[in-house]
C-alpha positions as CSV (number, residue, x, y, z in Angstrom):
1,Q,6.8,-27.1,0.5
2,V,3.6,-27.2,2.3
3,Q,0.2,-26.6,0.8
4,L,-2.8,-25.5,2.9
5,V,-6.4,-25.7,1.9
6,E,-9.1,-24.2,4.1
7,S,-12.8,-25.1,4.0
8,G,-15.9,-24.7,6.1
9,G,-16.5,-20.9,5.9
10,G,-19.9,-19.6,4.9
11,L,-22.9,-17.3,6.0
12,V,-24.3,-17.8,9.5
13,Q,-26.6,-15.8,11.7
14,A,-25.3,-14.3,14.9
15,G,-25.2,-16.8,17.7
16,G,-24.6,-19.7,15.2
17,S,-21.7,-22.0,14.8
18,L,-19.1,-22.9,12.1
19,R,-16.4,-25.4,11.9
20,L,-13.3,-24.5,9.8
21,S,-10.9,-27.1,8.5
22,C,-7.4,-26.7,7.1
23,A,-5.8,-29.7,5.3
24,A,-2.1,-29.8,4.9
25,S,-0.1,-31.5,2.2
26,G,3.4,-31.6,0.9
27,T,6.4,-31.8,3.3
28,I,4.0,-32.2,6.2
29,F,6.3,-34.0,8.6
30,S,8.2,-30.6,9.0
31,I,5.2,-28.7,10.3
32,D,5.3,-27.6,13.9
33,A,2.7,-25.0,15.1
34,M,-0.5,-24.3,13.1
35,G,-2.9,-21.6,13.5
36,W,-5.9,-19.5,12.4
37,Y,-5.8,-15.9,11.5
38,R,-8.4,-13.6,10.2
39,Q,-8.7,-10.3,8.3
40,A,-11.7,-8.2,8.2
41,P,-12.2,-5.5,5.4
42,G,-9.9,-2.5,6.1
43,K,-8.2,-4.1,9.1
44,Q,-4.9,-5.9,9.6
45,R,-4.7,-9.7,9.7
46,E,-5.0,-10.9,13.4
47,L,-4.3,-14.1,15.3
48,V,-7.3,-16.2,16.2
49,A,-5.8,-19.3,17.7
50,T,-2.8,-21.5,17.4
51,I,-2.0,-25.1,18.3
52,T,1.5,-26.7,18.5
53,S,2.4,-30.2,17.3
54,G,2.2,-31.3,21.0
55,G,-1.4,-29.8,21.4
56,T,-0.7,-26.7,23.3
57,T,-3.3,-24.0,22.4
58,Y,-3.6,-20.3,22.5
59,Y,-6.5,-18.1,21.7
60,A,-7.0,-14.4,21.2
61,D,-9.0,-12.7,23.8
62,S,-11.8,-11.9,21.3
63,V,-12.5,-15.7,20.6
64,R,-11.4,-17.4,23.9
65,G,-14.4,-19.2,25.5
66,R,-16.2,-19.3,22.1
67,S,-13.8,-21.1,19.9
68,T,-11.7,-24.4,20.1
69,I,-8.7,-25.2,17.9
70,S,-7.8,-28.8,17.4
71,R,-5.5,-30.9,15.3
72,D,-5.6,-34.3,13.7
73,N,-2.0,-35.1,13.1
74,A,-2.9,-38.5,11.3
75,K,-5.0,-36.5,8.9
76,N,-2.7,-33.5,8.8
77,T,-5.7,-31.2,9.5
78,V,-6.4,-28.5,12.0
79,F,-9.8,-27.4,12.8
80,L,-11.4,-24.3,14.4
81,Q,-14.9,-24.8,16.0
82,M,-16.5,-21.3,16.4
83,N,-19.5,-20.9,18.5
84,S,-21.8,-17.9,19.5
85,L,-20.6,-16.1,16.5
86,K,-20.9,-12.4,16.4
87,P,-21.1,-9.9,13.4
88,E,-17.6,-8.8,14.3
89,D,-16.3,-12.3,13.6
90,T,-16.9,-11.5,9.9
91,A,-13.6,-11.9,8.1
92,V,-11.5,-14.1,5.7
93,Y,-10.0,-16.7,7.9
94,Y,-6.5,-18.0,7.0
95,C,-4.6,-21.2,8.1
96,K,-0.9,-20.9,8.8
97,A,1.6,-23.7,9.3
98,Y,5.1,-23.0,10.7
99,V,8.1,-25.0,9.5
100,P,11.0,-24.7,11.8
101,L,13.5,-26.5,9.4
102,L,13.0,-23.7,6.9
103,S,12.1,-20.9,9.5
104,R,9.1,-19.9,7.6
105,D,5.3,-19.7,7.5
106,Y,3.0,-21.2,5.0
107,W,-0.5,-19.8,4.3
108,G,-3.7,-21.0,2.8
109,Q,-5.9,-19.1,0.4
110,G,-8.5,-18.3,3.0
111,T,-12.1,-18.9,3.6
112,Q,-14.8,-16.3,4.1
113,V,-16.9,-16.3,7.3
114,T,-19.8,-13.9,7.3
115,V,-21.9,-13.5,10.5
116,S,-25.3,-11.6,9.9
117,S,-27.0,-9.8,12.8
């Protein structure tokens, strides 16, 4: 089992920055890719960014150039640095970890990000 706990969300003005963190615990040696997703009210959950255990990253077009995903394998933590935030970035942000041995994803509880105009 893997447990994920997100932190770092909050209220920020447009143009501001936030750094989200996701700490993993449990059977962490089995984790491969980790990522951030978000879900705005009335919308489907969408991919924001992912990072593999080897450090390969991927970003959604909506955040590319404004966000950076990184990973500290020693601390079992993944980060999402978001800059130049826009009101449309407002959503609950979820951390996800993929465990290949179990062929399943694990999700955190989410952290709210609100960007005011």
